C-alpha positions as CSV (number, residue, x, y, z in Angstrom):
1,K,-61.2,45.5,-119.1
2,G,-64.2,44.5,-117.0
3,A,-67.8,43.6,-117.4
4,I,-70.0,46.2,-119.2
5,S,-72.4,47.8,-116.8
6,L,-76.1,47.8,-117.6
7,Q,-76.3,51.3,-116.2
8,H,-74.2,52.5,-119.2
9,F,-77.1,51.5,-121.5
10,E,-79.9,52.5,-119.2
11,N,-78.5,56.1,-119.2
12,L,-78.7,56.3,-122.9
13,P,-81.5,58.5,-124.4
14,G,-84.6,56.4,-125.3
15,V,-83.6,53.3,-123.3
16,A,-86.4,52.2,-120.9
17,E,-84.6,49.1,-119.6
18,A,-81.4,47.1,-120.3
19,I,-81.6,43.3,-119.9
20,R,-78.5,41.2,-119.6
21,V,-78.5,38.2,-122.0
22,S,-75.5,36.4,-120.5
23,K,-75.0,35.4,-116.9
24,P,-72.8,37.6,-114.7
25,Y,-70.8,34.6,-113.5
26,K,-68.7,32.4,-115.8
27,L,-66.7,29.9,-113.8
28,I,-69.3,28.5,-111.4
29,T,-71.9,27.8,-114.1
30,L,-72.9,24.5,-115.7
31,D,-72.5,26.3,-119.0
32,L,-68.8,26.0,-118.5
33,K,-68.6,22.6,-116.8
34,Q,-71.3,20.0,-117.1
35,D,-70.0,17.4,-114.7
36,R,-70.2,18.1,-111.0
37,T,-67.2,19.4,-109.1
38,I,-65.8,17.0,-106.5
39,V,-63.9,18.8,-103.8
40,D,-61.0,16.9,-102.2
41,I,-60.2,17.7,-98.6
42,G,-57.2,15.7,-97.5
43,G,-58.5,12.6,-99.4
44,A,-62.1,12.9,-98.2
45,K,-64.5,14.2,-100.8
46,I,-67.6,16.4,-101.0
47,G,-69.7,16.2,-104.2
48,N,-68.9,12.7,-105.2
49,G,-72.4,11.3,-104.4
50,S,-71.7,10.4,-100.8
51,L,-73.3,12.3,-98.0
52,A,-70.6,14.6,-96.3
53,I,-71.2,15.5,-92.7
54,I,-69.1,18.3,-91.2
55,A,-69.7,18.3,-87.4
56,G,-68.3,19.7,-84.2
57,P,-68.7,22.5,-81.7
58,C,-69.4,26.1,-82.7
59,A,-66.2,27.1,-80.8
60,I,-63.2,25.2,-79.5
61,E,-63.3,25.7,-75.8
62,T,-61.2,23.0,-74.0
63,R,-59.3,19.9,-75.1
64,Q,-61.6,17.7,-73.1
65,Q,-64.7,19.2,-74.8
66,T,-63.1,19.0,-78.3
67,F,-62.0,15.4,-78.0
68,A,-65.3,14.2,-76.5
69,V,-67.2,15.6,-79.5
70,A,-64.5,14.4,-82.0
71,E,-64.8,10.8,-80.7
72,V,-68.5,10.7,-81.4
73,V,-68.2,12.5,-84.8
74,K,-65.6,9.8,-85.8
75,K,-67.8,7.0,-84.5
76,S,-70.8,8.3,-86.5
77,G,-68.8,7.8,-89.8
78,A,-68.4,11.5,-90.5
79,K,-65.0,12.5,-92.0
80,F,-65.0,16.2,-91.3
81,F,-64.6,18.1,-88.0
82,R,-65.6,21.7,-87.6
83,G,-64.4,23.9,-84.8
84,G,-64.2,27.7,-84.5
85,A,-60.9,29.2,-83.3
86,F,-61.9,32.7,-84.5
87,K,-65.5,33.6,-83.9
88,P,-67.3,36.7,-85.4
89,R,-69.6,37.5,-82.5
90,T,-72.4,40.1,-82.6
91,S,-71.4,41.4,-79.2
92,P,-67.8,42.6,-78.5
93,Y,-68.1,41.0,-75.1
94,A,-69.0,37.5,-76.2
95,F,-66.4,34.7,-76.4
96,A,-64.5,35.1,-79.6
97,G,-62.5,31.9,-79.7
98,L,-59.1,30.7,-78.6
99,G,-57.2,31.8,-81.7
100,E,-54.1,29.8,-82.6
101,E,-54.4,27.8,-79.4
102,G,-57.7,26.4,-80.7
103,L,-56.2,25.6,-84.1
104,K,-53.5,23.6,-82.4
105,M,-56.2,21.5,-80.6
106,L,-57.8,20.9,-84.0
107,V,-54.5,19.5,-85.3
108,E,-54.5,17.1,-82.3
109,V,-58.1,16.0,-83.4
110,R,-56.8,15.3,-86.9
111,E,-53.9,13.3,-85.6
112,K,-55.9,11.3,-83.0
113,F,-59.1,10.7,-84.9
114,G,-58.2,11.1,-88.6
115,L,-60.8,13.7,-89.2
116,R,-60.3,16.5,-91.7
117,I,-60.4,20.0,-90.1
118,V,-62.7,22.8,-91.2
119,S,-62.2,26.2,-89.5
120,E,-63.2,29.8,-90.2
121,A,-60.9,32.6,-91.1
122,L,-62.1,36.2,-90.5
123,D,-59.3,38.2,-92.1
124,E,-56.1,37.7,-94.2
125,P,-53.8,37.0,-91.2
126,G,-56.4,34.5,-90.1
127,V,-56.2,32.8,-93.4
128,D,-52.5,32.4,-92.9
129,L,-53.1,30.6,-89.6
130,V,-55.9,28.4,-90.8
131,E,-53.8,27.4,-93.8
132,K,-51.1,26.3,-91.4
133,Y,-53.3,24.1,-89.2
134,A,-56.6,23.2,-91.0
135,D,-57.6,21.2,-94.2
136,M,-60.4,23.6,-95.3
137,I,-61.1,27.3,-94.9
138,Q,-64.5,28.4,-94.0
139,I,-65.7,31.9,-95.0
140,G,-68.7,32.7,-92.8
141,A,-71.9,34.5,-93.7
142,R,-70.7,37.9,-92.4
143,N,-67.7,37.8,-94.7
144,M,-69.4,36.5,-97.8
145,Q,-69.0,39.9,-99.5
146,N,-65.5,40.7,-98.0
147,Y,-64.0,40.7,-101.5
148,T,-60.4,41.2,-100.3
149,L,-60.8,38.1,-98.2
150,L,-62.4,36.2,-101.0
151,R,-59.5,37.0,-103.3
152,R,-57.0,35.9,-100.6
153,V,-58.6,32.4,-100.2
154,G,-58.8,32.2,-104.0
155,R,-55.0,32.2,-103.9
156,S,-55.0,29.5,-101.2
157,K,-54.2,25.8,-101.9
158,L,-56.8,24.7,-99.4
159,P,-60.5,24.1,-100.4
160,V,-63.0,26.8,-99.3
161,L,-66.4,26.4,-97.7
162,L,-68.4,29.5,-98.6
163,K,-71.5,30.3,-96.5
164,R,-74.3,32.4,-97.9
165,G,-74.7,35.8,-96.4
166,M,-77.8,36.3,-94.2
167,A,-79.3,38.8,-96.7
168,A,-77.6,37.6,-99.9
169,T,-79.4,36.7,-103.1
170,L,-78.4,33.5,-104.9
171,E,-76.7,35.7,-107.6
172,E,-74.6,37.6,-105.0
173,W,-73.6,34.3,-103.3
174,L,-72.6,32.7,-106.6
175,L,-70.6,35.8,-107.5
176,A,-68.8,35.5,-104.2
177,A,-67.8,32.0,-105.3
178,E,-66.8,33.5,-108.6
179,Y,-64.4,35.8,-106.8
180,I,-62.6,32.9,-105.2
181,M,-62.5,30.9,-108.4
182,S,-61.3,33.8,-110.5
183,E,-58.1,33.8,-108.4
184,G,-57.4,30.1,-109.3
185,N,-59.0,28.1,-106.5
186,Y,-61.7,25.9,-108.0
187,Q,-62.1,23.8,-104.8
188,V,-65.2,25.6,-103.5
189,V,-68.2,24.2,-101.6
190,L,-71.3,26.3,-101.1
191,C,-73.2,26.3,-97.8
192,E,-76.7,27.5,-97.3
193,R,-77.0,28.6,-93.6
194,G,-80.3,30.5,-93.4
195,V,-81.4,34.0,-94.3
196,R,-82.8,36.8,-92.3
197,T,-86.6,37.1,-92.6
198,F,-89.6,38.4,-90.6
199,A,-90.0,35.0,-88.9
200,Q,-89.5,35.0,-85.2
201,H,-89.9,31.3,-84.5
202,T,-86.3,30.6,-85.8
203,R,-83.0,32.4,-85.6
204,N,-82.8,32.3,-89.4
205,T,-84.9,30.9,-92.1
206,L,-83.2,27.9,-93.8
207,D,-83.7,28.3,-97.6
208,L,-84.0,24.7,-98.7
209,A,-85.1,25.8,-102.2
210,A,-81.6,27.2,-102.6
211,V,-80.3,23.6,-103.0
212,P,-82.1,22.6,-106.2
213,A,-81.9,26.2,-107.5
214,V,-78.1,26.3,-107.2
215,R,-77.8,22.7,-108.6
216,R,-79.6,23.9,-111.7
217,I,-77.1,26.7,-112.2
218,S,-73.8,25.6,-110.8
219,H,-71.5,22.5,-110.8
220,L,-70.2,23.3,-107.3
221,P,-71.2,21.1,-104.3
222,I,-73.8,22.6,-102.0
223,M,-74.4,21.8,-98.3
224,I,-76.8,23.1,-95.7
225,D,-76.1,24.2,-92.1
226,A,-79.1,23.0,-90.2
227,S,-77.8,24.5,-87.0
228,H,-77.5,28.2,-88.0
229,G,-80.4,27.7,-90.3
230,T,-82.8,27.3,-87.4
231,G,-81.0,28.4,-84.2
232,K,-83.0,25.9,-82.2
233,N,-81.8,22.4,-81.1
234,Y,-85.2,20.6,-81.7
235,M,-85.3,21.8,-85.3
236,V,-81.9,20.8,-86.4
237,T,-82.6,17.1,-87.1
238,P,-85.8,17.7,-89.0
239,L,-84.1,20.3,-91.2
240,A,-81.1,18.1,-91.7
241,R,-83.4,15.4,-93.0
242,A,-85.1,17.8,-95.3
243,G,-81.8,19.1,-96.6
244,V,-80.7,15.6,-97.6
245,A,-84.1,15.0,-99.2
246,V,-83.8,18.1,-101.5
247,G,-80.4,17.0,-102.7
248,A,-77.8,18.6,-100.6
249,D,-74.3,17.1,-100.9
250,G,-73.7,17.4,-97.2
251,L,-74.6,18.8,-93.8
252,M,-72.9,21.1,-91.4
253,I,-74.0,20.4,-87.8
254,E,-73.0,21.8,-84.5
255,V,-72.5,19.3,-81.7
256,H,-71.5,19.8,-78.0
257,C,-71.1,17.5,-75.1
258,K,-72.9,19.9,-72.8
259,P,-74.8,22.4,-74.9
260,E,-76.2,24.2,-71.8
261,E,-72.6,25.1,-70.9
262,A,-71.4,26.1,-74.4
263,L,-69.6,29.4,-74.7
264,S,-71.1,29.9,-78.2
265,D,-74.5,29.0,-79.8
266,G,-75.4,26.2,-77.3
267,A,-79.1,26.6,-78.2
268,Q,-78.6,25.2,-81.7
269,A,-76.1,22.4,-80.8
270,L,-77.1,18.8,-80.8
271,T,-76.0,16.6,-77.8
272,L,-73.7,13.7,-78.6
273,D,-76.6,11.2,-78.5
274,E,-78.8,13.4,-80.7
275,F,-76.1,13.7,-83.3
276,E,-75.6,10.0,-83.5
277,Q,-79.3,9.5,-84.0
278,M,-79.4,12.2,-86.6
279,A,-76.5,10.8,-88.5
280,D,-78.2,7.4,-88.8
281,E,-81.5,9.0,-90.0
282,V,-80.0,11.3,-92.7
283,R,-77.9,8.4,-94.1
284,A,-81.0,6.3,-94.4
285,I,-82.7,9.1,-96.3
286,H,-79.7,9.6,-98.5
287,E,-79.5,5.9,-99.3
288,V,-83.2,5.8,-100.3
289,I,-83.1,8.9,-102.6
290,N,-79.9,7.9,-104.3
């Protein structure tokens, strides 16, 4: 048995419009759970009232690059390190990540700096590898509606960071989270990363209104990705500040020791010094509003 389709009623004689009176999602909603979900990633928490910062390079490139960034991320007080070993690139000729070799470098980061590792899986075999090496599985925007993949991470014992698709409504995004939770994994963090609009001054348009909108509906933690949400280095810090101000539980920020030499998304990465400054600023804002 499944949900009853509105189309069934709309096709009946004499029916002009069918209106759903109950929400299409059940598990993510505040109607089910009034208290906010706190997601535990290897002992570090998201959604517990502190400001979570997930930072690191878009892609793992070399050990030297990875460790240089990790050292500054650790120094800033952040507890989570992001790094892509599998990259879903628009062009088939672009750098697509180091694969398992990159994941092994991330394990070294965890051992040396004590940071929890967040990395993206693109398919079911990729989930198997990320489970082996990382602390949290990221489902990127392009896979937000890959329902087979959502069900697979729903059976994982690792927490899941679910990014919003670039053309997804809030309902579609929340239903994607529902897919994961319906398989038994309730450790889900939502991440707003910008949507595709007619605007040409940014790579994407960061939907800050999604934060209070989601918090009114769901008990799940919600973060913003200020890097993908703008695509431009000089906009990352202002949008990160704004994300904290509207109530985000955390930030995802891309950082690179030499953005001009980055193999992936260097234009939206902060330098090490810029990241340290940003971390201080957003923590000050978080302290004031909380």
